[in-house]
N, C-alpha and C positions, 0 to 999 in steps of 0.2 A: 504494500500500500504506500502510495506517494502523495504528499500534500505540498502543492505549489502555492506559495503565498506572497503577496506584495507586488505582483506583476500587474501592469495594465493588461486586460484580457479582451481580445477581439474574437468574438464567437463565430463570426461570419454568417450569422443568421440574418442580419441586416446591417446597414452602415451604422445605425445608432446603437447597436448592442455592444457597448464597450464599457467595461468596468475599469475605472482609472486605478483603483486599488482592489484587485480581485484575488480570488483563490479558486483552486481547482483540486478536486480529490480524485485520485486514480485508484481503482481496486482491480487487480489483475490486468486484463487487457483493456478495460473500459473506464471511461470517465463516469463518475457517479455523482459529481456535484460541480457546478460552476456558478459563481456569484460574487457579490461584493464582499469585502473584508468583514469577517464576523458572521457570515451567513451560514457557514458550515459548522457541523458538530463532529469534528474528526474523532474517531475512536482512539483509544489509548495504544492500540497495537500498530501504529503507523511505522512503517519500516524506515522512511526517511522524509525529511522536510527540506524542500528546496526554497531557499530565500531568494526570491526573484525581484526584489526591489530594484528599480531602474531598468527593468526588462519589459518587453511586450510579448505576451503569449498569444499565439495564433495556431490554427491547424497547420500541419506539415504541408509542404508544397507537393504537387502531383505533376509529374512529367508524363504526358500522355503518349509520347512517341519518341523512341530512340533506338539505337543499335549499340548497346552498351560496350561490347568488346571492341568496337571500332576506336576506342581510346588508343589502341595499339597503332592506329593509322592517323592519329591526330597530326595535322600539318605535314603529312606525307605527300599529299597532292592537293594543291590549292590553285585558285584562279583559273579554273577550267569550266567549260560548259558541262552540264549534267551528264549527257550521254558519253562524251569523251572521258570525263572524270570516272564514270562507272566502267566503261568498256576497256579503256587503255590503262587505267591505274588501279582502281579498287578491285574489280573482279579478278584480275590476274593475281594480285596479292592474296586475296581471300582463298584462292585455290591452295595456298600453302599453310593455311591456318590448321593447327591441330587442337585437340580438345583442351589441353592444358593452356594453350594460348587464350582460349575463350574464358577459362576460369580466371586467369590473372587479369585479362583485359576487363572482364566484368567486375572483378574486385576493385580495380582502379576506378571504374565507373561508380561503384557503390561508395567508395571513399570520397570521391569528388561530390557526389550527391549529398552524403551526410554532412560534409563540411559547408555546403551551401543551402541546407535546409529542406532538401527534398526527401520525403519519407516514403513515397509510392511512385512507381514508374511502370510504363508499358514498354517491353523490349521485344524486338523481332530480330533474330539472328540464327546462327548455326550452333550445333552441339549444345542445345539448350539445357541439357542435364547439367552441364558444367556451369552455365550461367545460374541455374537454380542453386547449385552448391554454393556459389559465391553469395547470392542473395540470402540464403539461409544463414551462412556464417556472418555476414555483415549486419544482419538484423533488420533489413529493409522489407518493405512490402512491394510486391511486383506482380504484374500480369505478363506472362511470358508466352511467346509463340515461336515455333520453329519456322523460319522463313523458307518459302517454297517457290521455286521457279518452275512453272508448269511446262515450259518449252524445253527443259533440260532432259537428258536421258535418264537422270536419277529422280524424276518427278514422282514415280510410284514409290520408290524407297523413301522419299521425303514424307509422303503421306503416312506410310507405315511407321516411320520414326516419330511423327507427330502423334499418332495414336498411342504408341508406347509411352512417349513423354507425358502426355495428358494423364494416362492411367497411373503413372508413377508419381507425378508431382502435383496434380490438381488438388488444392487444399492442404498441401504440405507446409512445413514450418509453422505449425499451429494456426494454419489458415492464412498465413501471410502471402503464400504463393498461390496464384490462380493461373489458369492457362487459357489460351485461345489458339485457333488455327491461323496460320500466317501466310496465305498466298500473297506473293510480293505485290503484284499490280495487274490490271487488265492487259497491259501490253506484254507481260511476261507469262501470264496465266490465261490461256484461251478458254472459251466457254466450256468445252468438254472437260477440262481439268477443274474448272470452278464448280461444275456440277458434282464432281467427285468430292470436292471439298465440302460442298453443302450436304451431301449424303453423310459424310463423316461427322459434320457438325450436328446433324440431327441425331446421329447414333450416339455420340459421346456427350452431347448436351453442353457445348461450349459456343462462344461467339467467334467472330472472324475479325482479324486485324489486317488491313490492306491499305496500300498506297493508292490514292485515287485523285485523278485530275490534277496532278502535280505540275505538269508543264503544258505549254501550248502544243508542243510537238506530240505529246501523248494524245491530246484531244483530237488533233488532226489525223493521226495515224489510226486511232480507233474508229473515227467517223468514216474514214476512207475504207477501212476493212469491213466494218459491220453496219455502216449506215446510221450509226447512232453515236452520241457523245458518251463518255465513260459512265457517268452516273445513270443515265437512261438505260444503257446496256446492262449494268448491274441490276437495275430494277426489273428489267425484262427477264433476266435470268432467275430472279427470285432471291438474290443474295440478301436483300434487306428484310426478308422474312426472319432472319437471324439477328441477334444483337451484333452490330457492326461498329467497329472503331475504324474510321476512315481518316487516314493521315493526309494532310495537306489541303485538298479541296480548294485549290487556287483558282482554277479556270472553270467557272460555273456560269450557266445561264439561269434565268429566272425559273424555268421549268425544273431544272435540276435542284435548285435551292428548295423549291416546294416539295420535291420528292424526298429530299433529305429530312425536311421537317415532318412530312406526313409519315415517313417510315421510321422516325425516331432514331436516325443514324447519329452516332456520336462523332464529332469532328475534332481532330487534333490539329490545331493551328501551330505552325512552326515558322514564326516570322523571320528569325535570324538566318536559318538555313535557306529559306526561300529567297532572302535578300542576297546571301552570299553566292548562291548558285544562279541568281538572276532568273528564278522561276516565275516570279510575279508576286503580286499582293493579293492575298485571299480576301474575298468580300465579307469580312467578319461582321461588319455592322449590318449588312443585309441578311446574313445568316441569322444573327441574333433577332432582328426584327421579324423574321419569318418563324421564329420559335425553335430554331435548331440549337441543340445542346453543343456548346463549343468549349473545349479545354485547350490548354497550351502544352506544347512539347518543344524540345530542343532539336529533335532529329539527332543523328549520330554525331559524335565528336570529331568525325573526319570532315564534316560539312558545316560546322558551326563556329568555332571549334571547341566550345566548352559545353558543360552541362548545367549552366548557371540559370536557374529559373527566375532569379531576381532580375537579371538582364532581360530575360524573355518577356516578363511582364511589361517592363518599361518599353521595350521595342514594339511589342504588340500595340500598346496604347498610342505611342507616338506615330507609328506607321499608319494606323487607321485615320488619325487626325490629318496627316498630310495627304493621304490617298483620297480622302473625301473633302479636303479643304474645309474641315469643320472642327474647330478646337474643342467642341464638346463630345465628339465621337469617342466611343470606348472610354468612359470615365474610369477613374482609379478603382472604385469598388468593383466595377464589372471586370476589369482586368484581374484584380485579386481573386474574385470569385472563380474566374476561369482557371486560375492557378491552384485553387484549393477545392472547394465543394463541387463546382461544376466539373472540374477535371476528374474528381473521384467518381462522379456519376457517369462520365464518359467511359470509365473503365469498369462500370458495373459494380462499384463499391458503394453500397448504399448506407453503410454505417461508418463512413470515413469522410472527413472534410469539414466538419463542424466541431466546435468545442461545446458539447452538449451532452447531458447524461444519456447513456445508452450508446454513445458513439465510441469507436475505438480511440484509445489514447495515443494518437499520433500528433505530437505537439512540438512546436519549436519556440524557443525563447530568443528574442532579438535584443541585443544590448543597445539601449537607446542613448547611452552616454558616449555619443560620437559627434564630432563637429558638424557633420552633414545632416544630423537629425535634431538639430536645434535651430530655431525655437519650435515648440510643439504645437503649431497651429492645427495640424490635421495629420493624425498618425496613419490613416489609410493612404493619403497622398504621399506621405513619407515613404511608406513601404514600396509603392510602385515607382515613384519618380526619384527617390533619393537614396534608399537603402542599398546596401551592398551585401554580397554573400558572406563577407568576412564579419558582418555584424551578427551572424547566427552564433549564439553562445552555447546553447544546449539543445539537443535533439532527443526526443522520446518517440519510440515506435512500438505500438502494441503494448504500451505500459512499461517498456524497458528503456532505460537510459542508454543510448548508444554513443552520444557525445556529451561531454560536460566540460564547461569552461574551455572550449575549443580543443579538448583532448578526446580523440576518437577511441572508444573503449573496446570495439569489437574487431578491429583490423590492425594488423602489424604494418604500419605505413611504410617503414623502411624496406621491409621485405617485398611489399608490393612494388615499390619503385625499382628495386633491383631486378625483380622478375620481368617487369614490363619493358625496362630498358634493354635487357638482353634479348628478349623475344622480338621486340620491334626492330632491332638491328638485323636479326636473321630474316625477318619478313621482308625488309627493304632490300635484302641482298647485299648488305654491307658486312656480313660476318658469316 
């Protein structure tokens, strides 16, 4: 049992629910009380009290789309168009990845996320049993999917690997690990393969994580080949009958936006990766106006090049303002909701993302005693427009403290750095 006292508490239920001097009681994995100072009656058997004076408590951040082990390829190939980046640089190196590479690359991902306040993430990559091992060890919450290329000769094997992975890991790590099926994209997974994916999704009862409408080239290629745009094609195939996490959704027309809203598709908006690869600006304000559920993601650290959700919030808000030439577009609380409670819902996590009794105790404490966080006119605006990942002081996931006073408690940082440096040298052909 953990008792947090003295913090300003932002519950994320609405912009106004903020206790300037609040307290939170955690029992096991769950929050059992949130309120102003003196409102709780903590029992005598509290395991620890966290004095959080000068801190702001809020739900842990949720990264709705990444490829964690691509930390190994961070800054390996930059300033290239997406297709050249994939075909000439990334995919050839990925052929050399071995299972232990994935473990250590994901461990570095988890370390970076903990240090920047992310407590849950959605990952699509290879050797996902090794990614799951890393998540379990690091203590984070994750939705994991084995990426599948339907056009490859190993597509059938990838489906069977996915089946085995889901059977082995769905609900593992005390429920912190959930799973999805991960067909890469409509341009790499033709309809016949996607029908097999849907058959398996129905069989094993999981959702689908897919890249969708990421680039203009993808839209034109799909329309030329199938006579429809990507979202309309997925709808015709019946993909949206399942819970779907759709990454990017940059190039959409009004019909597609309405389809996403009607079919309750969760969208992962990746503003910094989309900017870096010049993929375009997703129509987030229009998606939100239509009622689409939108969360935030970093995409992989080879195309971002970090996993910093604090940066992602700021970029998302500023990008929509300049794209629409409207300074009130995507206000701070909306951006923060996308990074917390709405992101959790995009991942199908319905008891994550709020500081509220009955919700999982995924909590971060932000140190407010920083020059860029004075004066305290508006703490929500501070979080989105001024806060930095280094301001995250303490991280709690599932009721367990995984970082305290900037010290990560679940990961041997130096060993992670040694392992990934050596492995990255080999993958890049320098050793």
